C-alpha positions as CSV (number, residue, x, y, z in Angstrom):
1,X,61.4,-218.1,16.9
2,X,64.2,-218.7,14.4
3,X,63.4,-219.6,10.8
4,X,64.2,-223.1,9.8
5,X,66.6,-223.8,7.1
6,X,65.9,-227.6,6.8
7,X,63.3,-230.2,7.6
8,X,64.8,-230.9,11.0
9,X,64.6,-227.2,12.0
10,X,61.1,-227.0,10.7
11,X,60.1,-230.1,12.8
12,X,61.7,-228.5,15.9
13,X,59.8,-225.3,15.3
14,X,56.5,-227.2,14.7
15,X,57.0,-229.0,18.1
16,X,58.0,-225.9,19.9
17,X,54.8,-224.1,18.8
18,X,52.4,-227.0,19.2
19,X,53.3,-229.1,22.2
20,X,52.2,-226.6,24.8
21,X,48.6,-226.1,23.5
22,X,48.1,-229.9,23.5
23,X,49.4,-230.2,27.0
24,X,47.4,-227.2,28.2
25,X,44.2,-228.7,26.8
26,X,44.8,-231.9,28.8
27,X,45.9,-230.1,32.0
28,X,42.9,-227.7,31.9
29,X,40.5,-230.7,31.4
30,X,41.9,-233.1,34.1
31,X,38.3,-233.8,35.0
32,X,38.0,-235.6,31.6
33,X,41.6,-236.8,31.1
34,X,42.2,-238.1,34.7
35,X,45.8,-239.3,35.0
36,X,46.5,-239.4,31.3
37,X,50.3,-239.0,30.6
38,X,52.0,-238.3,27.3
39,X,54.5,-241.0,26.3
40,X,56.6,-238.7,24.2
41,X,56.5,-235.1,25.4
42,X,58.2,-232.9,22.8
43,X,56.7,-234.5,19.7
44,X,53.5,-232.5,19.0
45,X,52.2,-234.8,16.4
46,X,52.6,-237.9,18.7
47,X,51.1,-235.9,21.6
48,X,48.0,-235.1,19.5
49,X,47.6,-238.6,18.3
50,X,47.8,-239.9,21.9
51,X,45.2,-237.4,23.0
52,X,42.8,-238.2,20.2
53,X,43.2,-242.0,20.9
54,X,42.4,-241.4,24.6
55,X,39.4,-239.3,23.6
56,X,38.1,-242.1,21.3
57,X,38.9,-244.9,23.8
58,X,36.9,-243.2,26.6
59,X,34.2,-241.6,24.5
60,X,34.8,-238.1,25.7
61,X,32.5,-235.3,24.4
62,X,32.9,-233.7,21.0
63,X,34.9,-230.5,21.2
64,X,33.6,-227.2,19.7
65,X,35.8,-224.4,18.4
66,X,34.1,-221.0,18.8
67,X,30.8,-222.6,17.8
68,X,31.7,-222.7,14.1
69,X,32.4,-226.5,13.7
70,X,33.0,-229.6,15.7
71,X,35.7,-232.2,15.5
72,X,34.2,-235.7,15.1
73,X,36.3,-237.9,17.2
């Protein structure tokens, strides 16, 4: 990963680091997400917003992170 010198570079680095985990979460939980598709792959913030909206819309179960806290969706 290259250090960013401007906001555009920072945004690209953010997307490069964060798109895959969001996509993997959806792919590994196809039993919950069905045929859900991202409208803008490559934009990590938008992907996360779309995922959270889908979770809220269909009332999917709460997610726990190592048992320490839960994300109220």
